[in-house]
TORMARMAR-315449 format. One record per residue (C-alpha): x, y, z negated. Coordinates in steps of 0.25 Angstrom, whole numbers, padded with zeros to 4 digits, m for minus. Example, Ala and Ser with C-alpha at 12.3 -4.5 7.8 and 13.67 -1.06 7.14 Angstrom:
! TORMARMAR-315449
- 0049, m0018, m0031
- 0055, m0004, m0029
***
This chain:
! TORMARMAR-315449
- 0539, 0638, m0422
- 0543, 0652, m0422
- 0542, 0660, m0409
- 0557, 0660, m0407
- 0557, 0644, m0407
- 0545, 0644, m0398
- 0552, 0653, m0388
- 0565, 0645, m0389
- 0557, 0632, m0386
- 0552, 0638, m0373
- 0565, 0643, m0369
- 0572, 0630, m0371
- 0560, 0622, m0364
- 0560, 0612, m0375
- 0558, 0608, m0389
- 0569, 0610, m0400
- 0573, 0598, m0408
- 0580, 0601, m0422
- 0590, 0591, m0428
- 0583, 0585, m0440
- 0595, 0589, m0449
- 0591, 0603, m0447
- 0576, 0602, m0450
- 0578, 0607, m0464
- 0573, 0594, m0472
- 0585, 0587, m0478
- 0577, 0574, m0479
- 0574, 0575, m0464
- 0574, 0561, m0458
- 0578, 0555, m0472
- 0573, 0540, m0474
- 0565, 0536, m0486
- 0574, 0534, m0499
- 0582, 0521, m0500
- 0577, 0512, m0511
- 0584, 0513, m0524
- 0597, 0504, m0524
- 0600, 0507, m0509
- 0615, 0505, m0507
- 0625, 0516, m0502
- 0625, 0510, m0488
- 0610, 0511, m0487
- 0611, 0525, m0492
- 0622, 0529, m0482
- 0614, 0522, m0470
- 0602, 0531, m0474
- 0610, 0543, m0476
- 0618, 0541, m0463
- 0605, 0538, m0455
- 0598, 0550, m0460
- 0610, 0559, m0457
- 0611, 0554, m0443
- 0596, 0555, m0440
- 0595, 0569, m0445
- 0606, 0574, m0436
- 0603, 0567, m0423
- 0588, 0568, m0423
- 0581, 0581, m0418
- 0566, 0584, m0420
- 0556, 0593, m0414
- 0545, 0594, m0424
- 0530, 0596, m0422
- 0518, 0597, m0432
- 0507, 0586, m0430
- 0493, 0592, m0432
- 0480, 0594, m0424
- 0480, 0608, m0430
- 0489, 0620, m0434
- 0495, 0619, m0448
- 0496, 0632, m0457
- 0508, 0626, m0464
- 0516, 0623, m0452
- 0513, 0637, m0447
- 0518, 0643, m0460
- 0531, 0635, m0460
- 0535, 0636, m0445
- 0529, 0649, m0441
- 0529, 0658, m0453
- 0525, 0673, m0453
- 0514, 0670, m0443
- 0525, 0668, m0431
- 0528, 0657, m0422
- 0520, 0646, m0414
- 0516, 0632, m0414
- 0518, 0623, m0402
- 0506, 0613, m0400
- 0508, 0600, m0393
- 0504, 0585, m0393
- 0513, 0572, m0393
- 0509, 0569, m0379
- 0513, 0583, m0374
- 0526, 0582, m0381
- 0529, 0569, m0375
- 0526, 0573, m0361
- 0535, 0586, m0363
- 0547, 0577, m0363
- 0552, 0569, m0352
- 0551, 0554, m0353
- 0564, 0548, m0359
- 0572, 0536, m0353
- 0581, 0526, m0360
- 0593, 0533, m0354
- 0589, 0545, m0362
- 0588, 0538, m0376
- 0596, 0549, m0383
- 0587, 0560, m0378
- 0573, 0553, m0381
- 0563, 0561, m0389
- 0554, 0554, m0399
- 0542, 0559, m0406
- 0536, 0555, m0420
- 0528, 0559, m0432
- 0536, 0562, m0444
- 0533, 0552, m0456
- 0533, 0559, m0470
- 0538, 0550, m0481
- 0539, 0551, m0496
- 0552, 0557, m0501
- 0553, 0546, m0512
- 0550, 0534, m0503
- 0560, 0523, m0502
- 0562, 0514, m0491
- 0573, 0503, m0488
- 0583, 0506, m0477
- 0580, 0499, m0464
- 0591, 0492, m0457
- 0589, 0502, m0445
- 0586, 0516, m0448
- 0575, 0522, m0438
- 0580, 0536, m0434
- 0567, 0539, m0427
- 0559, 0536, m0440
- 0569, 0544, m0448
- 0568, 0557, m0441
- 0552, 0556, m0442
- 0553, 0555, m0457
- 0551, 0567, m0467
- 0547, 0568, m0481
- 0533, 0570, m0486
- 0536, 0585, m0489
- 0535, 0588, m0474
- 0522, 0580, m0471
- 0515, 0593, m0468
- 0523, 0595, m0456
- 0516, 0582, m0449
- 0528, 0582, m0440
- 0530, 0576, m0426
- 0544, 0575, m0421
- 0550, 0575, m0408
- 0564, 0568, m0410
- 0577, 0567, m0402
- 0590, 0561, m0406
- 0603, 0565, m0399
- 0613, 0557, m0406
- 0625, 0566, m0402
- 0620, 0576, m0413
- 0626, 0568, m0424
- 0638, 0572, m0432
- 0645, 0562, m0440
- 0646, 0565, m0455
- 0660, 0569, m0460
- 0659, 0559, m0472
- 0652, 0547, m0478
- 0639, 0552, m0484
- 0638, 0565, m0477
- 0628, 0569, m0467
- 0630, 0569, m0452
- 0629, 0582, m0444
- 0623, 0586, m0431
- 0628, 0594, m0419
- 0615, 0601, m0415
- 0603, 0606, m0423
- 0593, 0605, m0412
- 0591, 0603, m0397
- 0581, 0607, m0387
- 0574, 0597, m0379
- 0568, 0601, m0366
- 0553, 0597, m0363
- 0541, 0602, m0356
- 0536, 0612, m0365
- 0524, 0615, m0357
- 0520, 0601, m0360
- 0524, 0601, m0374
- 0517, 0614, m0378
- 0502, 0613, m0379
- 0500, 0626, m0386
- 0507, 0636, m0394
- 0500, 0641, m0406
- 0504, 0655, m0412
- 0506, 0656, m0427
- 0494, 0660, m0435
- 0492, 0674, m0440
- 0503, 0678, m0430
- 0503, 0692, m0424
- 0496, 0693, m0411
- 0509, 0697, m0403
- 0514, 0683, m0406
- 0504, 0675, m0399
- 0506, 0685, m0387
- 0521, 0683, m0387
- 0520, 0668, m0388
- 0510, 0668, m0376
- 0520, 0677, m0368
- 0532, 0669, m0371
- 0525, 0656, m0368
- 0520, 0661, m0355
- 0534, 0666, m0351
- 0539, 0652, m0352
- 0529, 0647, m0343
- 0519, 0642, m0353
- 0504, 0644, m0353
- 0502, 0656, m0363
- 0488, 0650, m0365
- 0494, 0639, m0374
- 0497, 0649, m0384
- 0487, 0649, m0395
- 0484, 0657, m0409
- 0484, 0648, m0421
- 0471, 0642, m0426
- 0475, 0647, m0440
- 0471, 0661, m0436
- 0457, 0658, m0437
- 0449, 0665, m0447
- 0434, 0667, m0451
- 0427, 0675, m0440
- 0420, 0688, m0444
- 0405, 0688, m0442
- 0400, 0696, m0429
- 0396, 0709, m0434
- 0386, 0712, m0424
- 0379, 0699, m0426
- 0380, 0701, m0441
- 0373, 0715, m0440
- 0362, 0709, m0431
- 0359, 0698, m0441
- 0359, 0708, m0453
- 0349, 0716, m0445
- 0340, 0705, m0442
- 0340, 0701, m0457
- 0337, 0715, m0462
- 0325, 0717, m0452
- 0311, 0714, m0458
- 0304, 0702, m0452
- 0290, 0703, m0447
- 0280, 0693, m0451
***
């Protein structure tokens, strides 16, 4: 994320969840294609379910990997600016309070995104699984290796104005408070960023009560080390001196 989003996260004391309909992919949450010959009622049910899930589902998105990704840095923190938040599934789970049945509409779910063939066909099940739907993307986005935290406030839905039209949504995003000190394991500063950026991130992080020691430079900054000039000169002198024997 860029530095402004990072500061906003600290100010709000939680994570930002964006409605799926605003994530930029017009196939977001779309099911596999219906087999040829599917009737208009089946098509309407698929279209209506897709429209609904996109508008009542909010996601907070993470990249799953054991290491940094040069591609993800380039896409989400261009011009050598921004930071990446490092966490674990266990830490994220502990950062939120345990939900109860009376808070069913406020429960958070987590899952790995499944990447499907854009030309795949699949019969329409009797019951459409909304949780599975919002964890599905086309293969074009498989490089993201995405993990999603999901919440589903049903009051975000706006009924379509006519048959065959998409529904709408009231809010484009929501902040969900959590224990960020538990969720944030490390903050990694973008590769090739100017020195003042890491200093600024440490300063801001510390002012919000976090340990500045968790702020780290990117591993992509590594380069080939130059030889030790003093040791090199000594080695050359040793080679040039005649040996006795």
